[in-house]
Residue frames as a rotation matrix with the C-alpha (Angstrom) as fourth column:
MET 1
-0.778 -0.628 0.016 -1.33
-0.397 0.511 0.762 4.93
-0.487 0.587 -0.647 18.01
ARG 2
0.257 0.880 -0.400 -3.65
-0.910 0.081 -0.407 3.96
-0.326 0.469 0.821 15.13
VAL 3
-0.420 -0.312 0.852 -4.03
-0.087 0.949 0.304 0.41
-0.903 0.054 -0.426 13.86
LEU 4
-0.211 0.285 -0.935 -4.43
-0.963 -0.223 0.150 -0.45
-0.166 0.932 0.321 10.17
LYS 5
0.465 0.394 0.793 -6.13
-0.200 0.919 -0.340 -3.50
-0.863 0.000 0.506 8.79
PHE 6
-0.467 -0.678 0.568 -4.60
0.362 0.439 0.822 -5.50
-0.807 0.589 0.041 5.96
PRO 7
-0.211 0.362 -0.908 -5.19
-0.645 -0.749 -0.149 -3.68
-0.734 0.554 0.392 2.65
ARG 8
-0.180 0.190 0.965 -6.91
0.389 0.915 -0.108 -6.47
-0.904 0.356 -0.239 0.70
ARG 9
0.834 0.538 -0.126 -8.04
0.126 -0.407 -0.905 -4.05
-0.538 0.738 -0.407 -2.00
LEU 10
0.297 -0.808 -0.509 -4.41
-0.861 -0.457 0.223 -3.40
-0.413 0.372 -0.831 -2.89
ILE 11
-0.507 -0.437 0.743 -3.86
-0.150 0.894 0.423 -7.12
-0.849 0.102 -0.519 -3.40
ARG 12
0.400 0.737 0.545 -6.69
0.514 0.312 -0.799 -7.11
-0.759 0.600 -0.254 -5.94
HIS 13
0.789 -0.174 -0.589 -4.86
-0.488 -0.760 -0.430 -4.37
-0.373 0.627 -0.684 -7.86
LEU 14
-0.271 -0.957 0.104 -1.82
-0.718 0.273 0.640 -6.66
-0.641 0.099 -0.761 -8.09
GLU 15
-0.303 0.247 0.920 -3.98
0.340 0.930 -0.138 -9.23
-0.890 0.271 -0.366 -9.85
THR 16
0.779 0.573 0.256 -4.67
0.465 -0.253 -0.848 -6.84
-0.421 0.779 -0.464 -12.74
PRO 17
-0.164 -0.966 -0.200 -1.29
0.480 -0.255 0.840 -6.27
-0.862 0.042 0.505 -14.41
GLU 18
-0.115 0.168 0.979 -3.03
0.973 -0.181 0.145 -4.91
0.201 0.969 -0.143 -17.53
LEU 19
0.847 0.291 0.445 -3.27
0.177 -0.944 0.280 -1.67
0.501 -0.159 -0.851 -15.50
PRO 20
0.132 -0.918 -0.375 0.45
0.756 0.338 -0.560 -1.25
0.641 -0.209 0.738 -14.78
LEU 21
-0.487 -0.342 0.804 0.33
-0.155 -0.871 -0.465 2.19
0.859 -0.352 0.371 -13.13
GLN 22
0.461 0.706 0.538 -2.35
-0.736 -0.035 0.677 1.10
0.496 -0.708 0.503 -10.68
THR 23
0.825 -0.214 -0.523 -0.39
0.333 0.932 0.143 -2.09
0.456 -0.292 0.840 -10.03
LEU 24
-0.218 -0.971 0.096 2.81
0.531 -0.200 -0.823 -0.14
0.819 -0.129 0.559 -9.37
GLU 25
-0.241 0.208 0.948 0.99
-0.626 -0.780 0.012 2.20
0.742 -0.590 0.319 -6.98
ALA 26
0.818 0.575 0.031 -0.44
-0.420 0.560 0.714 -0.83
0.393 -0.597 0.699 -5.17
ILE 27
0.440 -0.751 -0.493 3.05
0.639 0.647 -0.415 -2.36
0.631 -0.132 0.765 -4.91
HIS 28
-0.458 -0.628 0.629 4.41
0.050 -0.725 -0.687 0.89
0.888 -0.283 0.363 -3.45
ARG 29
0.080 0.586 0.806 1.64
-0.832 -0.407 0.378 1.14
0.549 -0.701 0.455 -0.86
LEU 30
0.903 0.226 -0.364 1.97
-0.047 0.897 0.439 -2.54
0.426 -0.379 0.821 0.08
ARG 31
-0.004 -0.974 -0.226 5.70
0.546 0.188 -0.817 -2.10
0.838 -0.127 0.531 0.65
ARG 32
-0.490 -0.121 0.863 4.97
-0.477 -0.792 -0.381 0.75
0.730 -0.598 0.330 3.06
TYR 33
0.570 0.767 0.293 2.36
-0.714 0.287 0.639 -1.40
0.406 -0.574 0.711 4.81
LEU 34
0.741 -0.317 -0.592 4.80
0.335 0.938 -0.083 -4.32
0.582 -0.137 0.802 5.09
GLU 35
-0.382 -0.885 0.265 7.48
0.193 -0.357 -0.914 -2.05
0.904 -0.298 0.307 6.55
GLU 36
-0.241 0.381 0.893 5.04
-0.847 -0.532 -0.001 -0.95
0.475 -0.756 0.450 9.23
LEU 37
0.823 0.523 -0.222 3.96
-0.388 0.802 0.455 -4.56
0.416 -0.288 0.863 9.81
GLU 38
0.219 -0.841 -0.495 7.60
0.482 0.534 -0.694 -5.54
0.848 -0.087 0.523 10.29
ALA 39
-0.572 -0.418 0.705 8.03
-0.300 -0.693 -0.655 -2.70
0.763 -0.587 0.271 12.79
ALA 40
0.256 0.766 0.590 4.97
-0.904 -0.026 0.427 -3.78
0.342 -0.643 0.685 14.73
CYS 41
0.849 0.063 -0.525 6.14
0.000 0.993 0.119 -7.39
0.529 -0.101 0.843 14.79
ILE 42
-0.210 -0.973 -0.091 9.60
0.294 0.026 -0.955 -6.43
0.932 -0.228 0.281 16.00
LEU 43
-0.515 0.059 0.855 8.10
-0.681 -0.634 -0.366 -4.44
0.521 -0.771 0.367 18.87
LYS 44
0.578 0.797 0.175 5.61
-0.765 0.455 0.455 -7.20
0.284 -0.397 0.873 19.69
ALA 45
0.539 -0.457 -0.707 8.33
0.235 0.888 -0.395 -9.87
0.809 0.047 0.587 19.62
ARG 46
-0.586 -0.771 0.249 10.40
0.006 -0.311 -0.950 -7.85
0.810 -0.555 0.187 22.10
GLU 47
-0.163 0.632 0.758 7.33
-0.922 -0.372 0.112 -7.33
0.352 -0.680 0.643 24.27
LEU 48
0.831 0.535 -0.151 6.85
-0.478 0.827 0.297 -11.11
0.284 -0.175 0.943 24.32
GLY 49
0.669 -0.604 0.433 10.48
-0.339 0.271 0.901 -11.69
-0.662 -0.749 -0.023 25.31
ALA 50
0.826 -0.417 0.380 12.25
0.559 0.516 -0.649 -12.43
0.075 0.748 0.659 22.03
SER 51
0.190 -0.851 -0.490 15.91
0.409 -0.385 0.827 -11.48
-0.892 -0.357 0.275 22.01
PRO 52
0.397 -0.143 -0.907 17.49
-0.696 -0.691 -0.196 -9.30
-0.598 0.709 -0.374 19.33
THR 53
-0.740 -0.672 0.031 19.31
-0.523 0.604 0.601 -12.45
-0.423 0.429 -0.798 18.19
ASP 54
-0.423 0.679 0.599 15.98
0.504 0.726 -0.468 -14.27
-0.753 0.104 -0.650 17.78
ILE 55
0.579 0.676 -0.456 14.50
0.058 -0.592 -0.804 -11.38
-0.814 0.439 -0.382 15.83
GLY 56
-0.006 -0.691 -0.723 17.61
-0.835 -0.394 0.384 -11.04
-0.550 0.606 -0.574 13.68
GLU 57
-0.843 -0.283 0.458 17.52
-0.068 0.900 0.431 -14.72
-0.534 0.332 -0.777 12.78
ALA 58
0.002 0.938 0.346 13.85
0.598 0.276 -0.753 -14.43
-0.802 0.209 -0.560 11.81
LEU 59
0.784 0.311 -0.537 14.58
-0.121 -0.772 -0.624 -11.41
-0.608 0.555 -0.568 9.59
GLY 60
0.624 -0.627 0.467 17.93
0.779 0.455 -0.430 -12.60
0.058 0.632 0.773 8.26
ILE 61
0.513 -0.472 0.717 19.80
-0.155 -0.872 -0.463 -9.63
0.844 0.126 -0.521 9.74
THR 62
-0.467 -0.791 -0.395 22.39
0.341 0.251 -0.906 -9.17
0.816 -0.558 0.152 12.47
ARG 63
0.108 0.403 -0.909 21.67
0.991 0.026 0.130 -8.62
0.076 -0.915 -0.397 16.13
GLN 64
-0.668 -0.453 -0.591 23.23
0.509 -0.857 0.082 -5.16
-0.543 -0.246 0.803 15.80
ALA 65
-0.877 0.413 0.246 20.81
0.029 -0.466 0.884 -4.26
0.480 0.782 0.397 12.98
VAL 66
0.037 0.911 -0.410 17.93
0.707 0.266 0.655 -5.29
0.706 -0.314 -0.635 15.24
TYR 67
-0.155 -0.158 -0.975 19.26
0.902 -0.426 -0.075 -3.02
-0.404 -0.891 0.208 18.01
ASN 68
-0.967 -0.225 -0.119 19.37
0.150 -0.882 0.447 -0.12
-0.206 0.415 0.886 15.53
ARG 69
-0.541 0.834 0.114 15.80
0.150 -0.037 0.988 -0.78
0.828 0.551 -0.105 14.36
LEU 70
0.088 0.573 -0.815 14.56
0.930 0.245 0.273 -1.12
0.356 -0.782 -0.512 17.92
ARG 71
-0.547 -0.360 -0.756 16.12
0.650 -0.752 -0.113 2.17
-0.527 -0.553 0.645 18.94
HIS 72
-0.981 0.190 0.037 14.53
-0.107 -0.692 0.714 3.91
0.161 0.697 0.699 15.94
LEU 73
-0.318 0.923 -0.217 11.12
0.327 0.321 0.889 2.26
0.890 0.212 -0.404 16.49
GLU 74
-0.040 0.270 -0.962 11.05
0.999 0.039 -0.030 3.01
0.029 -0.962 -0.271 20.20
GLN 75
-0.823 -0.270 -0.500 11.85
0.297 -0.955 0.028 6.66
-0.485 -0.126 0.865 19.46
ARG 76
-0.812 0.578 0.079 9.05
-0.118 -0.296 0.948 6.78
0.571 0.761 0.309 16.87
ALA 77
-0.085 0.825 -0.559 6.55
0.655 0.469 0.592 5.18
0.750 -0.316 -0.580 19.25
ALA 78
-0.193 -0.063 -0.979 7.53
0.946 -0.276 -0.169 7.51
-0.260 -0.959 0.113 22.10
THR 79
-0.731 -0.255 -0.633 7.55
0.207 -0.967 0.151 10.76
-0.651 -0.021 0.759 20.15
ASN 80
-0.870 0.419 -0.261 4.87
-0.416 -0.338 0.844 10.33
0.265 0.843 0.469 17.49
PRO 81
-0.506 0.740 0.444 1.28
-0.401 0.254 -0.880 9.92
-0.764 -0.623 0.168 18.74
ASP 82
0.495 0.693 -0.524 0.22
-0.781 0.091 -0.618 9.09
-0.380 0.715 0.586 15.18
PHE 83
-0.654 -0.757 -0.005 2.67
-0.712 0.612 0.344 6.20
-0.258 0.228 -0.939 14.93
VAL 84
0.390 0.842 -0.372 0.79
-0.921 0.364 -0.142 3.69
0.015 0.398 0.917 12.76
ILE 85
-0.747 -0.552 0.370 1.02
-0.533 0.830 0.163 -0.05
-0.397 -0.076 -0.915 13.25
PRO 86
-0.451 0.591 -0.669 -0.84
-0.539 0.418 0.732 -2.74
0.712 0.691 0.130 11.33
ASP 87
0.425 0.704 0.569 -3.47
-0.904 0.299 0.305 -4.89
0.045 -0.644 0.764 13.01
LEU 88
-0.630 -0.733 -0.257 -1.73
-0.692 0.680 -0.243 -7.97
0.353 0.025 -0.935 14.42
SER 89
-0.133 0.649 0.749 -4.93
-0.723 0.454 -0.521 -9.66
-0.678 -0.611 0.409 15.55
ALA 90
-0.869 -0.219 0.444 -5.77
0.035 0.867 0.497 -13.07
-0.494 0.448 -0.745 14.10
GLU 91
0.085 0.993 0.084 -9.27
0.277 0.058 -0.959 -12.04
-0.957 0.104 -0.270 13.08
GLU 92
-0.872 -0.255 0.419 -9.91
0.451 -0.084 0.889 -12.00
-0.191 0.963 0.188 9.34
THR 93
0.110 0.926 -0.361 -12.40
0.331 -0.376 -0.865 -9.47
-0.937 -0.024 -0.348 8.06
GLU 94
0.060 -0.003 0.998 -13.31
0.998 -0.017 -0.060 -8.24
0.017 1.000 0.002 4.62
GLU 95
0.961 0.270 -0.056 -13.47
0.275 -0.957 0.090 -4.68
-0.029 -0.102 -0.994 5.90
THR 96
-0.042 -0.997 0.065 -10.36
0.991 -0.050 -0.125 -2.69
0.128 0.059 0.990 5.08
GLU 97
0.568 0.094 -0.818 -9.29
0.330 -0.936 0.122 0.76
-0.754 -0.339 -0.563 6.03
GLU 98
0.924 -0.332 0.188 -7.75
0.023 -0.443 -0.896 3.12
0.381 0.833 -0.402 3.58
VAL 99
0.359 -0.880 -0.311 -3.99
0.917 0.272 0.291 2.77
-0.171 -0.390 0.905 3.85
PRO 100
0.901 -0.036 -0.432 -2.57
-0.028 -0.999 0.024 6.25
-0.432 -0.009 -0.902 4.43
ASP 101
0.648 -0.761 0.040 0.52
-0.042 -0.088 -0.995 7.45
0.761 0.643 -0.089 2.71
LEU 102
0.852 -0.290 -0.436 2.98
0.520 0.381 0.764 6.00
-0.056 -0.878 0.475 5.19
GLU 103
-0.111 -0.929 0.354 5.83
0.864 -0.266 -0.427 8.08
0.490 0.258 0.832 3.80
THR 104
0.035 0.141 0.989 4.29
-0.183 -0.972 0.145 11.22
0.982 -0.186 -0.008 5.26
THR 105
0.961 0.276 0.021 3.94
-0.092 0.248 0.964 9.37
0.261 -0.929 0.264 8.56
ARG 106
0.484 -0.854 -0.190 7.63
0.874 0.483 0.057 8.45
0.043 -0.194 0.980 8.37
SER 107
-0.167 -0.630 0.759 8.79
0.587 -0.682 -0.436 11.95
0.792 0.373 0.484 7.45
GLU 108
0.585 0.447 0.676 7.18
-0.241 -0.700 0.672 13.41
0.774 -0.557 -0.302 10.55
THR 109
0.940 -0.247 -0.234 9.59
0.325 0.442 0.836 11.47
-0.103 -0.862 0.496 12.76
């Protein structure tokens, strides 16, 4: 399982709306990153003992939706050695890794 650092460079692209295509690409890539961050946080919350009800309340979704996401995420983690999760450490660094195209990572599952 690889870990990605927060893509700060993409945030800088959002601050330059005079380049709309670059900004749209940055938005797309950030959405993929945030989806993976959500997945990592769901798994970490369960690992730390949070209930599906707790997670659902935090996300504004039902307990049943959390069960569905958990089942899907656990299958991804178990079957895909390249399952990518964002870095959940508290350390802030200026170094960023290139954010891979997460859609290809998703389509492999």
